Structures are given as C-alpha cells and as structure tokens.
N, C-alpha and C positions, 0 to 999 in steps of 0.2 A: 331496673332492679338491685337491689344491694347483694350480692352473693354472698358477702362471708366468707369468702371461699380462702383455705391457706393448705400448701403443701406441706406443715410446717403442725400438725396438731398440738406440739404442746406451747408453739406461741400461742395461739387462738386461746388453750385454756389457762394459760395465765394471762390473759387479759382480760378472761371474761369470770373469775372464778377470785384472782389473786394472791390463790392461795396453790398449794403444791398438788397436780395430781397424782389419781389415787394409784397410778400406773404412765412410764413415759417409757417408750421406747425409742433408743435416740438411734438411730443410722445401722440398724440392726443388718447388718451384714450371712447369705447363710450362702455354699456355693457344695452342688452332690457333684466331687471331681469339676469337668470345665465347664458344667453348671451353673450359673449361678439366679442362686432361684428364688432370691431376696436379695432387694440392692439398695441399703443406704437406705432402709424405711424409717422413716419418724411417727409414731400413730401414739397415741394415749388416750385414755380413762380417765374421767371422775367418776367420785361417789356414787349412788342413784343416778347412773346418766346408763343407756346402752350404744356402744358406736357400733354401728354395722358392718361388718367387714365383706363387701362383696369386690367377685372378678371373673370371669370366668375361667373355665377349667386350667389348671397352669397358671393363672395370676401367680400365687407364691403367698395367699391367705389362711392359708394350712397351715405351711410353712413355719409363718410366720410367728403365728401362735405358740403353735409346736416350740421355737423358742421360746417365748414366756411359762409355757408348761416344763419347760423342763425335757420334756420328750430329744429337740434334737437342739440341743444349745447352738446359738451363734456365732458364726468363725471370729467377729467383732461387732464393734457397738455397746451400745450400754442398756443396761436396765433397771429403771429409780420405780421402787414402792416408796411411799405418801417420800419425792422427793429425797429418797438415801438413796446410792449406788448398792445392785446388790447381785449375784451373785445365783446361778439358779443353773446348774450340772446336771438335776437327776426330777424324775414327779415329784421324788419327799421331801427333795428343797423347796419346792414351788409349793407345799399344801404347806408347809410351814410355812411360808409366810403369806398363807392364808392365797393362796391360786388353787381357783382348782377346775377341772377341766370334764366337760358330760359329752360324752362322746356318742356320735351318732347310731352307735351301739348297745350307749349303758351303761353294760357292764356287767349284768344286771343276772345274779344266779335266779336260774328261773325256775328252780326246785324247788323255793325256800319263800315262806312271805317275808310282806315289806320291812316286820325288823331285823330277821336275819339278813337282809338283804342293807339294811339301812348299817347294823355294825360287824358287819362283814371282817374278821380280818382285827377288829377292833372290838370284839366281843365285853359286852360289864359280868362282871362276878361278883359275887355272894364274898362273906366274905370263909367261907367252908370250902369256897375256890370255885363251884359248881354254877350255869351259868345262871342270870341274874334275868331270866324273863320275863319278868314284870316288870322290873323299872327298862328292862331294853322296848317292851310293847307300852308304856307309856311316855316316853320321850318319845316313841316312832308316832303316837298319835299327837301327839302334842305340837310337832313342827311339821307333819302334814297336812293338821288341820291348819294350822297357818297361811298354810302356800291353798288346798284345796279345800275349803270345810268338805265339799259335799264325797270325799274320801272315806268306803266304808270300810271296804273287802280288807281287813288288817291282818285277819288271817289266810289269807286265798293266797296260792303258787302266785310267784309272778308271771309263771307262762298263761293265766289265765285273764290276765288283766288286759285291759285297754291299751293301747297305746299314749295316751294321756297319764292315766294312771302311771303306767311305766315310768313316763316321765316326768311325774311330780316322786316318784320313793328317789329316782336318782338327782334327782333337785336337792333334796330335802338330806340325807347321806354326804352331798358336798358342804351344805349350810350348817344341818347339823355341830360340823366339826370346824365350824368358821371360815369359813370362806369367805370372803372379802369381796372376791374379784372371782367370776365364771366363764370361764370359757365355755360358749356354746357352737355346736356343730351341727346344721342346720335340724335343728330340735325338733320341725313342724315336716319332717322330710314324713312321705307315706300314713301321712294323721289326714282322717279323717275332718270333717266340715266340725264337725263338733268336739272332738278331739284337740286340735290345732286352738280352735277357741281354747281350750281349756290351760296349756301350755300358754298362752298368751298371757292368760287371765295371771297366772304364775311367775312369768315377768314380771311383768307391773308391780305387781306384790313384791315383786323382790328392788324391784326399783325401791317400793315407796320402804324401802329398808334398807337403801343407803349401801346395796350391793350393785359393782360395778360390772357388767355385762358386755363382753364381745360376742356379738352375733355373728358366725359366718353363716350366710345364706345364699342361697339360687334363688330361694324368691323374694323380687323383687317388692312384693306389695304385702313380703313378712316384714320387713322393712320397713318399709315407709309407714308401716301399725307400728311398729315398735321403736323405731331406735330416735333417740336425738339428734347422730351426728352419723355419716355415712361415710368412714371409705375406703376409697374405691383403688385397687391393683391392679394391673397389664401387664405381663410379660417381669414379672418381679418385683415392679417398682412402684410406688405409690405417684396417683396419676391425681388426688389430693383430697383433701378430707373436706366436706361440705356439711353445714347444717339442714338437718332433714327439710325444717319448716323455708328454706330460700330458694329450695328447686323443686322441681317437676319431676317424674319417674322418668317420662322422654331423657330427660339432663343426665340424668346419672348415670342411663342407658346409652347415651354418646360416652360419659368418662369410662363405663366399660369396654365399650366396643371401640369405639374411634382413639379412646388416651386423650379425649380433649376436654378442660374444664367449662361449665356454663358460657364464662364468658369468651371464649373459643369459638363455641357451634355456631352455625349459622340455623336461622329457623328451616331450610333446606336440607342444608345434613338429619337433623333431627327425622326431619317428613320421611328423608330418605328409609331412615330404620325403621318401618315402618311396610314399605314396600317394593 
C-alpha cells in the first residue's frame, strides 16, 4: 500500500496543492521548565480541510495548538499564515489573524441567550448608543441557521440548551467574526449520539465553506469520520502525518501507542493492540 506518509506536513501540502497552506507550523518547540512539551513539530492545514491531531495524554497536542492560539507562544519555531510569517503573542493577535479556538468548556455565558453570547464583549449599538438587540438577533439567526438549520431556541438561555446546540453557538461566534482557522478541542466529548451527529454536520458545513480545522480528539472514530489527514504526537514529538484514506484505525493506534509509522509496524504488532 502506498501510505503517502510524511513527518513534514508542510511538504505534503505543497506537493498536493501547489499553493501555500492556510497555516504552517514549522519546528515548534515549547518547554515548561526542564520538560520539552513540544519538540520541533511541523504541521500544516489547508483551507477546507480537517486535520485530526491525536495522541495520548501528555503527547503535546494541546500545547502545540496553544502556540497557534496565542495562549502559550512557542519558545522557538515559525508560524506562517497564507505563506507569510506571523507572530502570535496572545489570543487577541490570533483572532486578528482569523484563528479562533473552540474550547471543550465552550466559554459561554449560561444565563443569556444565543445572540448575547455571539456578541459578548462586541455588542452592536444603535445610533443613540443603546444595545441593538434586533440587529444582533438577526445576525445570530443568520449565522447559526447556516450551520444548523434546525436550531430554534434563539431566545432560550444557553444553560437550558443541549450540548450540540451550545457547540453551534460557540462555533457561530467564531466564524461570525471572520475566523478562517478553527482549533476544536474535543468537540464531541460528553455528547450523546444525536448531539455528536449535530456537531459533525456543523464541521462538515465549515469545511464546505473553506474553513480549516485542527481537531484535537481522543476519539479515533471521530477523527476517522471527520479528518482528511491525521497528525499523531507522542511524548512531544510528531510521529507523522498520514492521509486518512491511506490508513486503518489500527495503524493510527500503532502510531499513537508505539510511535511507529504504518510502514514500520508489523501485523503481529497491530494484532497485539487488541489483546
């Protein structure tokens, strides 16, 4: 089987598309004291693509994405947006570059409705300086309706909504303010099957609109359902990046657990993963 596997995702993207990826992270290094949390990792993301970022606890995947989101800038390495080097010292700088993070906690104000959450801290005002509730509700209906046409509870406090509906609000908030890159941290964790399907449909809609998504997940089935490519980390290092269509779930598990690329692992070793 031709695995089309590479440990340097930036090279793969250039070969396939001939154009600069939306995001390139080159040789990213992050240390906490004497612990090398991320060691010289290279990943990239194209427009309209989902890259699954997987690995066990402590693998470094969240720390890597915190460097992109500005939550914890890298100690060394380079980040490029549309082929241009950028500096991302804080989350505000990331947002200005079109990079938004949807955290597992969602960071929603639970006592207010969808529109209030969408415009939290960025409220629209009328000419006389009062809140323009009509304009905010109209914009909210438009953006959420694009992602989830079945969403009806626009006036309901967020605390009463389902997990899938809450995710839709958090994602809508990001893309309404022109996000081009979404970092999604375990977006279906603790959701039931129906809610998980809602979120998956939203992600597929985002892809169709050309938004690039880094999907951090422990759920290998989630990753296989949604990702185009999968980047696997182990002990702070990149094991490799593979095309989802070229690998099996067992081969990706082999990368996660053993740190071996699909063309390096034996069938016997793969069989041992299950027993």
